[in-house]
mmCIF file as Biopython writes it, N, C-alpha, C and O atoms, coordinates in Angstrom:
data_model
#
loop_
_atom_site.group_PDB
_atom_site.id
_atom_site.type_symbol
_atom_site.label_atom_id
_atom_site.label_alt_id
_atom_site.label_comp_id
_atom_site.label_asym_id
_atom_site.label_entity_id
_atom_site.label_seq_id
_atom_site.pdbx_PDB_ins_code
_atom_site.Cartn_x
_atom_site.Cartn_y
_atom_site.Cartn_z
_atom_site.occupancy
_atom_site.B_iso_or_equiv
_atom_site.auth_seq_id
_atom_site.auth_asym_id
_atom_site.pdbx_PDB_model_num
ATOM 1   N N  . MET A ? 1  ? 0.767   -1.300 0.054   1.0 0.0 1  A 1 
ATOM 2   C CA . MET A ? 1  ? 0.090   0.090  -0.042  1.0 0.0 1  A 1 
ATOM 3   C C  . MET A ? 1  ? 0.854   1.288  0.033   1.0 0.0 1  A 1 
ATOM 4   O O  . MET A ? 1  ? 0.586   2.284  -0.638  1.0 0.0 1  A 1 
ATOM 5   N N  . GLN A ? 2  ? 1.752   1.215  0.794   1.0 0.0 2  A 1 
ATOM 6   C CA . GLN A ? 2  ? 2.934   2.326  0.644   1.0 0.0 2  A 1 
ATOM 7   C C  . GLN A ? 2  ? 3.380   2.961  -0.641  1.0 0.0 2  A 1 
ATOM 8   O O  . GLN A ? 2  ? 3.485   4.163  -0.882  1.0 0.0 2  A 1 
ATOM 9   N N  . LYS A ? 3  ? 3.670   1.732  -1.575  1.0 0.0 3  A 1 
ATOM 10  C CA . LYS A ? 3  ? 4.054   2.070  -2.627  1.0 0.0 3  A 1 
ATOM 11  C C  . LYS A ? 3  ? 3.060   2.730  -3.760  1.0 0.0 3  A 1 
ATOM 12  O O  . LYS A ? 3  ? 3.417   3.204  -4.839  1.0 0.0 3  A 1 
ATOM 13  N N  . ALA A ? 4  ? 1.877   2.650  -3.302  1.0 0.0 4  A 1 
ATOM 14  C CA . ALA A ? 4  ? 0.752   3.272  -4.139  1.0 0.0 4  A 1 
ATOM 15  C C  . ALA A ? 4  ? 0.573   4.643  -3.801  1.0 0.0 4  A 1 
ATOM 16  O O  . ALA A ? 4  ? -0.030  5.414  -4.547  1.0 0.0 4  A 1 
ATOM 17  N N  . ARG A ? 5  ? 1.122   5.017  -2.595  1.0 0.0 5  A 1 
ATOM 18  C CA . ARG A ? 5  ? 1.203   6.435  -2.156  1.0 0.0 5  A 1 
ATOM 19  C C  . ARG A ? 5  ? 2.299   7.364  -2.686  1.0 0.0 5  A 1 
ATOM 20  O O  . ARG A ? 5  ? 2.213   8.582  -2.839  1.0 0.0 5  A 1 
ATOM 21  N N  . GLU A ? 6  ? 3.345   6.568  -2.937  1.0 0.0 6  A 1 
ATOM 22  C CA . GLU A ? 6  ? 4.537   7.356  -3.502  1.0 0.0 6  A 1 
ATOM 23  C C  . GLU A ? 6  ? 4.352   8.135  -4.766  1.0 0.0 6  A 1 
ATOM 24  O O  . GLU A ? 6  ? 4.774   9.291  -4.719  1.0 0.0 6  A 1 
ATOM 25  N N  . PRO A ? 7  ? 3.813   7.741  -5.874  1.0 0.0 7  A 1 
ATOM 26  C CA . PRO A ? 7  ? 3.259   8.568  -7.019  1.0 0.0 7  A 1 
ATOM 27  C C  . PRO A ? 7  ? 2.462   9.649  -6.595  1.0 0.0 7  A 1 
ATOM 28  O O  . PRO A ? 7  ? 2.722   10.743 -7.096  1.0 0.0 7  A 1 
ATOM 29  N N  . VAL A ? 8  ? 1.479   9.567  -5.717  1.0 0.0 8  A 1 
ATOM 30  C CA . VAL A ? 8  ? 0.648   10.811 -5.358  1.0 0.0 8  A 1 
ATOM 31  C C  . VAL A ? 8  ? 1.365   11.648 -4.540  1.0 0.0 8  A 1 
ATOM 32  O O  . VAL A ? 8  ? 1.087   12.844 -4.617  1.0 0.0 8  A 1 
ATOM 33  N N  . ALA A ? 9  ? 2.473   11.203 -3.551  1.0 0.0 9  A 1 
ATOM 34  C CA . ALA A ? 9  ? 3.249   12.223 -2.696  1.0 0.0 9  A 1 
ATOM 35  C C  . ALA A ? 9  ? 4.244   12.893 -3.809  1.0 0.0 9  A 1 
ATOM 36  O O  . ALA A ? 9  ? 4.641   14.055 -3.717  1.0 0.0 9  A 1 
ATOM 37  N N  . ARG A ? 10 ? 4.509   12.217 -4.618  1.0 0.0 10 A 1 
ATOM 38  C CA . ARG A ? 10 ? 5.580   12.876 -5.537  1.0 0.0 10 A 1 
ATOM 39  C C  . ARG A ? 10 ? 4.815   13.809 -6.536  1.0 0.0 10 A 1 
ATOM 40  O O  . ARG A ? 10 ? 5.407   14.802 -6.958  1.0 0.0 10 A 1 
ATOM 41  N N  . LEU A ? 11 ? 3.760   13.593 -6.866  1.0 0.0 11 A 1 
ATOM 42  C CA . LEU A ? 11 ? 2.754   14.597 -7.566  1.0 0.0 11 A 1 
ATOM 43  C C  . LEU A ? 11 ? 2.376   15.865 -6.936  1.0 0.0 11 A 1 
ATOM 44  O O  . LEU A ? 11 ? 2.225   16.935 -7.525  1.0 0.0 11 A 1 
ATOM 45  N N  . LEU A ? 12 ? 2.234   15.638 -5.654  1.0 0.0 12 A 1 
ATOM 46  C CA . LEU A ? 12 ? 1.787   16.607 -4.811  1.0 0.0 12 A 1 
ATOM 47  C C  . LEU A ? 12 ? 2.966   17.617 -4.482  1.0 0.0 12 A 1 
ATOM 48  O O  . LEU A ? 12 ? 2.816   18.838 -4.453  1.0 0.0 12 A 1 
ATOM 49  N N  . GLN A ? 13 ? 4.212   16.919 -4.228  1.0 0.0 13 A 1 
ATOM 50  C CA . GLN A ? 13 ? 5.389   17.865 -4.174  1.0 0.0 13 A 1 
ATOM 51  C C  . GLN A ? 13 ? 5.785   18.709 -5.288  1.0 0.0 13 A 1 
ATOM 52  O O  . GLN A ? 13 ? 6.181   19.866 -5.148  1.0 0.0 13 A 1 
ATOM 53  N N  . GLN A ? 14 ? 5.656   18.039 -6.512  1.0 0.0 14 A 1 
ATOM 54  C CA . GLN A ? 14 ? 5.686   18.722 -7.823  1.0 0.0 14 A 1 
ATOM 55  C C  . GLN A ? 14 ? 4.751   20.076 -7.869  1.0 0.0 14 A 1 
ATOM 56  O O  . GLN A ? 14 ? 5.152   21.214 -8.114  1.0 0.0 14 A 1 
ATOM 57  N N  . PHE A ? 15 ? 3.505   19.699 -7.594  1.0 0.0 15 A 1 
ATOM 58  C CA . PHE A ? 15 ? 2.437   20.843 -7.585  1.0 0.0 15 A 1 
ATOM 59  C C  . PHE A ? 15 ? 2.940   22.057 -6.642  1.0 0.0 15 A 1 
ATOM 60  O O  . PHE A ? 15 ? 2.888   23.249 -6.948  1.0 0.0 15 A 1 
ATOM 61  N N  . TRP A ? 16 ? 3.431   21.522 -5.447  1.0 0.0 16 A 1 
ATOM 62  C CA . TRP A ? 16 ? 3.649   22.728 -4.375  1.0 0.0 16 A 1 
ATOM 63  C C  . TRP A ? 16 ? 4.900   23.287 -4.772  1.0 0.0 16 A 1 
ATOM 64  O O  . TRP A ? 16 ? 5.079   24.429 -4.349  1.0 0.0 16 A 1 
ATOM 65  N N  . LYS A ? 17 ? 5.896   22.763 -5.527  1.0 0.0 17 A 1 
ATOM 66  C CA . LYS A ? 17 ? 6.986   23.381 -5.952  1.0 0.0 17 A 1 
ATOM 67  C C  . LYS A ? 17 ? 6.826   24.280 -6.958  1.0 0.0 17 A 1 
ATOM 68  O O  . LYS A ? 17 ? 7.392   25.371 -7.026  1.0 0.0 17 A 1 
ATOM 69  N N  . ASP A ? 18 ? 5.818   23.684 -7.978  1.0 0.0 18 A 1 
ATOM 70  C CA . ASP A ? 18 ? 5.740   24.532 -8.996  1.0 0.0 18 A 1 
ATOM 71  C C  . ASP A ? 18 ? 5.153   25.958 -8.786  1.0 0.0 18 A 1 
ATOM 72  O O  . ASP A ? 18 ? 4.174   26.197 -8.080  1.0 0.0 18 A 1 
ATOM 73  N N  . GLU A ? 19 ? 5.821   26.808 -9.438  1.0 0.0 19 A 1 
ATOM 74  C CA . GLU A ? 19 ? 5.594   28.228 -9.168  1.0 0.0 19 A 1 
ATOM 75  C C  . GLU A ? 19 ? 4.564   28.971 -10.292 1.0 0.0 19 A 1 
ATOM 76  O O  . GLU A ? 19 ? 4.111   30.112 -10.208 1.0 0.0 19 A 1 
ATOM 77  N N  . ARG A ? 20 ? 4.365   28.124 -11.213 1.0 0.0 20 A 1 
ATOM 78  C CA . ARG A ? 20 ? 3.348   28.320 -12.083 1.0 0.0 20 A 1 
ATOM 79  C C  . ARG A ? 20 ? 1.874   28.571 -11.510 1.0 0.0 20 A 1 
ATOM 80  O O  . ARG A ? 20 ? 1.123   29.510 -11.773 1.0 0.0 20 A 1 
ATOM 81  N N  . GLY A ? 21 ? 1.708   27.724 -10.847 1.0 0.0 21 A 1 
ATOM 82  C CA . GLY A ? 21 ? 0.439   27.691 -10.083 1.0 0.0 21 A 1 
ATOM 83  C C  . GLY A ? 21 ? 0.043   28.672 -9.457  1.0 0.0 21 A 1 
ATOM 84  O O  . GLY A ? 21 ? -1.124  29.064 -9.457  1.0 0.0 21 A 1 
ATOM 85  N N  . GLN A ? 22 ? 1.109   29.256 -8.763  1.0 0.0 22 A 1 
ATOM 86  C CA . GLN A ? 22 ? 0.912   30.618 -7.869  1.0 0.0 22 A 1 
ATOM 87  C C  . GLN A ? 22 ? 0.458   31.694 -8.847  1.0 0.0 22 A 1 
ATOM 88  O O  . GLN A ? 22 ? -0.400  32.531 -8.571  1.0 0.0 22 A 1 
ATOM 89  N N  . ASP A ? 23 ? 1.116   31.607 -10.044 1.0 0.0 23 A 1 
ATOM 90  C CA . ASP A ? 23 ? 0.613   32.756 -10.973 1.0 0.0 23 A 1 
ATOM 91  C C  . ASP A ? 23 ? -0.962  32.666 -11.334 1.0 0.0 23 A 1 
ATOM 92  O O  . ASP A ? 23 ? -1.716  33.639 -11.361 1.0 0.0 23 A 1 
ATOM 93  N N  . ILE A ? 24 ? -1.268  31.538 -11.564 1.0 0.0 24 A 1 
ATOM 94  C CA . ILE A ? 24 ? -2.545  31.165 -11.986 1.0 0.0 24 A 1 
ATOM 95  C C  . ILE A ? 24 ? -3.525  31.539 -10.819 1.0 0.0 24 A 1 
ATOM 96  O O  . ILE A ? 24 ? -4.631  32.034 -11.034 1.0 0.0 24 A 1 
ATOM 97  N N  . ALA A ? 25 ? -2.990  31.239 -9.449  1.0 0.0 25 A 1 
ATOM 98  C CA . ALA A ? 25 ? -3.982  31.565 -8.386  1.0 0.0 25 A 1 
ATOM 99  C C  . ALA A ? 25 ? -4.096  33.303 -8.407  1.0 0.0 25 A 1 
ATOM 100 O O  . ALA A ? 25 ? -5.193  33.851 -8.299  1.0 0.0 25 A 1 
ATOM 101 N N  . GLU A ? 26 ? -3.094  33.912 -8.527  1.0 0.0 26 A 1 
ATOM 102 C CA . GLU A ? 26 ? -3.050  35.301 -8.621  1.0 0.0 26 A 1 
ATOM 103 C C  . GLU A ? 26 ? -4.028  35.892 -9.617  1.0 0.0 26 A 1 
ATOM 104 O O  . GLU A ? 26 ? -4.850  36.754 -9.310  1.0 0.0 26 A 1 
ATOM 105 N N  . TYR A ? 27 ? -3.895  35.400 -10.773 1.0 0.0 27 A 1 
ATOM 106 C CA . TYR A ? 27 ? -4.634  35.777 -11.745 1.0 0.0 27 A 1 
ATOM 107 C C  . TYR A ? 27 ? -6.187  35.594 -11.440 1.0 0.0 27 A 1 
ATOM 108 O O  . TYR A ? 27 ? -6.990  36.457 -11.793 1.0 0.0 27 A 1 
ATOM 109 N N  . ALA A ? 28 ? -6.584  34.427 -10.765 1.0 0.0 28 A 1 
ATOM 110 C CA . ALA A ? 28 ? -7.880  34.061 -10.383 1.0 0.0 28 A 1 
ATOM 111 C C  . ALA A ? 28 ? -8.426  34.934 -9.366  1.0 0.0 28 A 1 
ATOM 112 O O  . ALA A ? 28 ? -9.625  35.212 -9.354  1.0 0.0 28 A 1 
ATOM 113 N N  . VAL A ? 29 ? -7.628  35.366 -8.537  1.0 0.0 29 A 1 
ATOM 114 C CA . VAL A ? 29 ? -7.997  36.425 -7.453  1.0 0.0 29 A 1 
ATOM 115 C C  . VAL A ? 29 ? -8.046  37.893 -8.131  1.0 0.0 29 A 1 
ATOM 116 O O  . VAL A ? 29 ? -9.025  38.522 -7.729  1.0 0.0 29 A 1 
ATOM 117 N N  . MET A ? 30 ? -7.348  38.511 -8.935  1.0 0.0 30 A 1 
ATOM 118 C CA . MET A ? 30 ? -7.592  39.498 -9.665  1.0 0.0 30 A 1 
ATOM 119 C C  . MET A ? 30 ? -8.802  39.622 -10.529 1.0 0.0 30 A 1 
ATOM 120 O O  . MET A ? 30 ? -9.494  40.639 -10.571 1.0 0.0 30 A 1 
ATOM 121 N N  . LEU A ? 31 ? -8.995  38.667 -11.132 1.0 0.0 31 A 1 
ATOM 122 C CA . LEU A ? 31 ? -10.171 38.337 -12.019 1.0 0.0 31 A 1 
ATOM 123 C C  . LEU A ? 31 ? -11.480 38.530 -10.920 1.0 0.0 31 A 1 
ATOM 124 O O  . LEU A ? 31 ? -12.323 39.417 -11.046 1.0 0.0 31 A 1 
ATOM 125 N N  . ALA A ? 32 ? -11.470 37.665 -9.985  1.0 0.0 32 A 1 
ATOM 126 C CA . ALA A ? 32 ? -12.583 37.918 -8.946  1.0 0.0 32 A 1 
ATOM 127 C C  . ALA A ? 32 ? -12.671 39.223 -8.411  1.0 0.0 32 A 1 
ATOM 128 O O  . ALA A ? 32 ? -13.786 39.681 -8.160  1.0 0.0 32 A 1 
ATOM 129 N N  . VAL A ? 33 ? -11.612 39.909 -8.194  1.0 0.0 33 A 1 
ATOM 130 C CA . VAL A ? 33 ? -11.975 41.435 -7.623  1.0 0.0 33 A 1 
ATOM 131 C C  . VAL A ? 33 ? -12.350 42.393 -8.739  1.0 0.0 33 A 1 
ATOM 132 O O  . VAL A ? 33 ? -13.071 43.378 -8.585  1.0 0.0 33 A 1 
ATOM 133 N N  . ILE A ? 34 ? -11.804 42.018 -9.847  1.0 0.0 34 A 1 
ATOM 134 C CA . ILE A ? 34 ? -12.440 43.045 -11.086 1.0 0.0 34 A 1 
ATOM 135 C C  . ILE A ? 34 ? -13.866 42.594 -11.327 1.0 0.0 34 A 1 
ATOM 136 O O  . ILE A ? 34 ? -14.619 43.483 -11.725 1.0 0.0 34 A 1 
ATOM 137 N N  . LEU A ? 35 ? -14.346 41.474 -11.175 1.0 0.0 35 A 1 
ATOM 138 C CA . LEU A ? 35 ? -15.710 41.123 -11.526 1.0 0.0 35 A 1 
ATOM 139 C C  . LEU A ? 35 ? -16.629 41.685 -10.368 1.0 0.0 35 A 1 
ATOM 140 O O  . LEU A ? 35 ? -17.753 42.135 -10.593 1.0 0.0 35 A 1 
ATOM 141 N N  . VAL A ? 36 ? -16.133 41.630 -9.274  1.0 0.0 36 A 1 
ATOM 142 C CA . VAL A ? 36 ? -16.987 42.139 -8.106  1.0 0.0 36 A 1 
ATOM 143 C C  . VAL A ? 36 ? -17.084 43.638 -8.430  1.0 0.0 36 A 1 
ATOM 144 O O  . VAL A ? 36 ? -18.212 44.130 -8.441  1.0 0.0 36 A 1 
ATOM 145 N N  . ILE A ? 37 ? -16.032 44.408 -8.694  1.0 0.0 37 A 1 
ATOM 146 C CA . ILE A ? 37 ? -16.166 45.798 -9.021  1.0 0.0 37 A 1 
ATOM 147 C C  . ILE A ? 37 ? -17.045 46.168 -10.174 1.0 0.0 37 A 1 
ATOM 148 O O  . ILE A ? 37 ? -17.820 47.124 -10.142 1.0 0.0 37 A 1 
ATOM 149 N N  . VAL A ? 38 ? -16.879 45.327 -11.243 1.0 0.0 38 A 1 
ATOM 150 C CA . VAL A ? 38 ? -17.744 45.400 -12.556 1.0 0.0 38 A 1 
ATOM 151 C C  . VAL A ? 38 ? -19.229 45.309 -12.139 1.0 0.0 38 A 1 
ATOM 152 O O  . VAL A ? 38 ? -20.055 46.109 -12.578 1.0 0.0 38 A 1 
ATOM 153 N N  . VAL A ? 39 ? -19.536 44.354 -11.313 1.0 0.0 39 A 1 
ATOM 154 C CA . VAL A ? 39 ? -20.860 43.941 -11.130 1.0 0.0 39 A 1 
ATOM 155 C C  . VAL A ? 39 ? -21.515 44.957 -10.135 1.0 0.0 39 A 1 
ATOM 156 O O  . VAL A ? 39 ? -22.706 45.263 -10.185 1.0 0.0 39 A 1 
ATOM 157 N N  . GLY A ? 40 ? -20.680 45.413 -9.289  1.0 0.0 40 A 1 
ATOM 158 C CA . GLY A ? 40 ? -21.301 46.508 -8.326  1.0 0.0 40 A 1 
ATOM 159 C C  . GLY A ? 40 ? -21.428 47.627 -9.049  1.0 0.0 40 A 1 
ATOM 160 O O  . GLY A ? 40 ? -22.446 48.269 -8.793  1.0 0.0 40 A 1 
ATOM 161 N N  . THR A ? 41 ? -20.599 48.141 -10.010 1.0 0.0 41 A 1 
ATOM 162 C CA . THR A ? 41 ? -20.877 49.237 -10.635 1.0 0.0 41 A 1 
ATOM 163 C C  . THR A ? 41 ? -22.126 49.122 -11.543 1.0 0.0 41 A 1 
ATOM 164 O O  . THR A ? 41 ? -23.023 49.961 -11.464 1.0 0.0 41 A 1 
ATOM 165 N N  . ILE A ? 42 ? -22.174 48.260 -12.258 1.0 0.0 42 A 1 
ATOM 166 C CA . ILE A ? 42 ? -23.279 47.956 -13.146 1.0 0.0 42 A 1 
ATOM 167 C C  . ILE A ? 42 ? -24.681 48.025 -12.321 1.0 0.0 42 A 1 
ATOM 168 O O  . ILE A ? 42 ? -25.671 48.597 -12.777 1.0 0.0 42 A 1 
ATOM 169 N N  . ARG A ? 43 ? -24.655 47.443 -11.181 1.0 0.0 43 A 1 
ATOM 170 C CA . ARG A ? 43 ? -25.789 47.467 -10.095 1.0 0.0 43 A 1 
ATOM 171 C C  . ARG A ? 43 ? -26.263 48.867 -9.695  1.0 0.0 43 A 1 
ATOM 172 O O  . ARG A ? 43 ? -27.434 49.246 -9.680  1.0 0.0 43 A 1 
ATOM 173 N N  . LEU A ? 44 ? -25.247 49.532 -9.394  1.0 0.0 44 A 1 
ATOM 174 C CA . LEU A ? 44 ? -25.197 51.095 -8.973  1.0 0.0 44 A 1 
ATOM 175 C C  . LEU A ? 44 ? -25.672 51.851 -10.175 1.0 0.0 44 A 1 
ATOM 176 O O  . LEU A ? 44 ? -26.690 52.521 -10.001 1.0 0.0 44 A 1 
ATOM 177 N N  . ILE A ? 45 ? -25.110 51.867 -11.394 1.0 0.0 45 A 1 
ATOM 178 C CA . ILE A ? 45 ? -25.533 52.522 -12.634 1.0 0.0 45 A 1 
ATOM 179 C C  . ILE A ? 45 ? -26.915 52.204 -12.945 1.0 0.0 45 A 1 
ATOM 180 O O  . ILE A ? 45 ? -27.704 53.121 -13.173 1.0 0.0 45 A 1 
ATOM 181 N N  . GLY A ? 46 ? -27.334 50.806 -12.982 1.0 0.0 46 A 1 
ATOM 182 C CA . GLY A ? 46 ? -28.532 50.436 -13.312 1.0 0.0 46 A 1 
ATOM 183 C C  . GLY A ? 46 ? -29.850 50.859 -12.351 1.0 0.0 46 A 1 
ATOM 184 O O  . GLY A ? 46 ? -31.002 50.948 -12.776 1.0 0.0 46 A 1 
ATOM 185 N N  . SER A ? 47 ? -29.497 51.060 -11.199 1.0 0.0 47 A 1 
ATOM 186 C CA . SER A ? 47 ? -30.588 51.550 -10.391 1.0 0.0 47 A 1 
ATOM 187 C C  . SER A ? 47 ? -30.750 53.046 -10.483 1.0 0.0 47 A 1 
ATOM 188 O O  . SER A ? 47 ? -31.850 53.585 -10.355 1.0 0.0 47 A 1 
ATOM 189 N N  . ASN A ? 48 ? -29.417 53.829 -10.750 1.0 0.0 48 A 1 
ATOM 190 C CA . ASN A ? 48 ? -29.616 55.072 -10.798 1.0 0.0 48 A 1 
ATOM 191 C C  . ASN A ? 48 ? -30.275 55.542 -12.372 1.0 0.0 48 A 1 
ATOM 192 O O  . ASN A ? 48 ? -31.007 56.508 -12.587 1.0 0.0 48 A 1 
ATOM 193 N N  . ALA A ? 49 ? -29.799 54.606 -13.299 1.0 0.0 49 A 1 
ATOM 194 C CA . ALA A ? 49 ? -30.454 55.017 -14.614 1.0 0.0 49 A 1 
ATOM 195 C C  . ALA A ? 49 ? -31.935 54.658 -14.577 1.0 0.0 49 A 1 
ATOM 196 O O  . ALA A ? 49 ? -32.707 55.352 -15.239 1.0 0.0 49 A 1 
ATOM 197 N N  . ASN A ? 50 ? -32.393 53.647 -13.869 1.0 0.0 50 A 1 
ATOM 198 C CA . ASN A ? 50 ? -33.756 53.416 -13.712 1.0 0.0 50 A 1 
ATOM 199 C C  . ASN A ? 50 ? -34.430 54.685 -13.107 1.0 0.0 50 A 1 
ATOM 200 O O  . ASN A ? 50 ? -35.458 55.139 -13.609 1.0 0.0 50 A 1 
ATOM 201 N N  . ASN A ? 51 ? -33.902 55.184 -12.146 1.0 0.0 51 A 1 
ATOM 202 C CA . ASN A ? 51 ? -34.678 56.469 -11.563 1.0 0.0 51 A 1 
ATOM 203 C C  . ASN A ? 51 ? -34.773 57.581 -12.493 1.0 0.0 51 A 1 
ATOM 204 O O  . ASN A ? 51 ? -35.796 58.229 -12.713 1.0 0.0 51 A 1 
ATOM 205 N N  . VAL A ? 52 ? -33.453 57.780 -13.107 1.0 0.0 52 A 1 
ATOM 206 C CA . VAL A ? 52 ? -33.508 58.891 -14.229 1.0 0.0 52 A 1 
ATOM 207 C C  . VAL A ? 52 ? -34.513 58.755 -15.161 1.0 0.0 52 A 1 
ATOM 208 O O  . VAL A ? 52 ? -35.220 59.676 -15.571 1.0 0.0 52 A 1 
ATOM 209 N N  . PHE A ? 53 ? -34.585 57.333 -15.568 1.0 0.0 53 A 1 
ATOM 210 C CA . PHE A ? 53 ? -35.838 57.213 -16.911 1.0 0.0 53 A 1 
ATOM 211 C C  . PHE A ? 53 ? -37.136 57.317 -16.215 1.0 0.0 53 A 1 
ATOM 212 O O  . PHE A ? 53 ? -38.088 57.739 -16.871 1.0 0.0 53 A 1 
ATOM 213 N N  . SER A ? 54 ? -37.293 57.015 -15.073 1.0 0.0 54 A 1 
ATOM 214 C CA . SER A ? 54 ? -38.556 57.134 -14.366 1.0 0.0 54 A 1 
ATOM 215 C C  . SER A ? 54 ? -39.005 58.805 -14.093 1.0 0.0 54 A 1 
ATOM 216 O O  . SER A ? 54 ? -40.143 59.271 -14.135 1.0 0.0 54 A 1 
ATOM 217 N N  . GLN A ? 55 ? -37.948 59.391 -13.856 1.0 0.0 55 A 1 
ATOM 218 C CA . GLN A ? 55 ? -38.252 60.781 -13.598 1.0 0.0 55 A 1 
ATOM 219 C C  . GLN A ? 55 ? -38.616 61.433 -14.839 1.0 0.0 55 A 1 
ATOM 220 O O  . GLN A ? 55 ? -39.586 62.191 -14.861 1.0 0.0 55 A 1 
ATOM 221 N N  . VAL A ? 56 ? -37.864 61.186 -15.961 1.0 0.0 56 A 1 
ATOM 222 C CA . VAL A ? 56 ? -38.024 61.970 -17.254 1.0 0.0 56 A 1 
ATOM 223 C C  . VAL A ? 56 ? -39.285 61.403 -17.901 1.0 0.0 56 A 1 
ATOM 224 O O  . VAL A ? 56 ? -39.973 62.127 -18.621 1.0 0.0 56 A 1 
ATOM 225 N N  . GLY A ? 57 ? -39.672 59.873 -17.620 1.0 0.0 57 A 1 
ATOM 226 C CA . GLY A ? 57 ? -40.999 59.616 -18.077 1.0 0.0 57 A 1 
ATOM 227 C C  . GLY A ? 57 ? -42.177 60.390 -17.439 1.0 0.0 57 A 1 
ATOM 228 O O  . GLY A ? 57 ? -43.199 60.756 -18.019 1.0 0.0 57 A 1 
ATOM 229 N N  . SER A ? 58 ? -41.848 60.573 -16.133 1.0 0.0 58 A 1 
ATOM 230 C CA . SER A ? 58 ? -43.124 61.275 -15.251 1.0 0.0 58 A 1 
ATOM 231 C C  . SER A ? 58 ? -43.072 62.771 -15.812 1.0 0.0 58 A 1 
ATOM 232 O O  . SER A ? 58 ? -44.122 63.388 -15.992 1.0 0.0 58 A 1 
ATOM 233 N N  . ALA A ? 59 ? -41.891 63.308 -16.069 1.0 0.0 59 A 1 
ATOM 234 C CA . ALA A ? 59 ? -42.040 64.725 -16.572 1.0 0.0 59 A 1 
ATOM 235 C C  . ALA A ? 59 ? -42.552 64.951 -17.814 1.0 0.0 59 A 1 
ATOM 236 O O  . ALA A ? 59 ? -43.075 66.023 -18.116 1.0 0.0 59 A 1 
ATOM 237 N N  . ILE A ? 60 ? -42.426 63.882 -18.677 1.0 0.0 60 A 1 
ATOM 238 C CA . ILE A ? 60 ? -43.116 63.899 -20.121 1.0 0.0 60 A 1 
ATOM 239 C C  . ILE A ? 60 ? -44.571 63.994 -20.152 1.0 0.0 60 A 1 
ATOM 240 O O  . ILE A ? 60 ? -45.188 64.768 -20.884 1.0 0.0 60 A 1 
ATOM 241 N N  . GLN A ? 61 ? -45.158 63.074 -19.226 1.0 0.0 61 A 1 
ATOM 242 C CA . GLN A ? 61 ? -46.382 62.867 -19.021 1.0 0.0 61 A 1 
ATOM 243 C C  . GLN A ? 61 ? -47.089 64.035 -18.470 1.0 0.0 61 A 1 
ATOM 244 O O  . GLN A ? 61 ? -48.293 63.969 -18.222 1.0 0.0 61 A 1 
#
C-alpha cells in the first residue's frame, strides 16, 4: 500500500514546488476582484439609470 502512495506524494510535491500554479491563483484572485467591481458598478448605475428614466417619463406625461 505504501508504494501506491509514493506517486501521489511525488505529484503533490511537484505541484507544491511549481510556481506557475501561484501565478494562476493570483490571476484568479485579480479576476474575482475585477468582477466584483464591475458587477457592483453595473448594479449602481442600473438603479440610478432606472430612477432617471422614471423621472424623465413622469416629466413627459
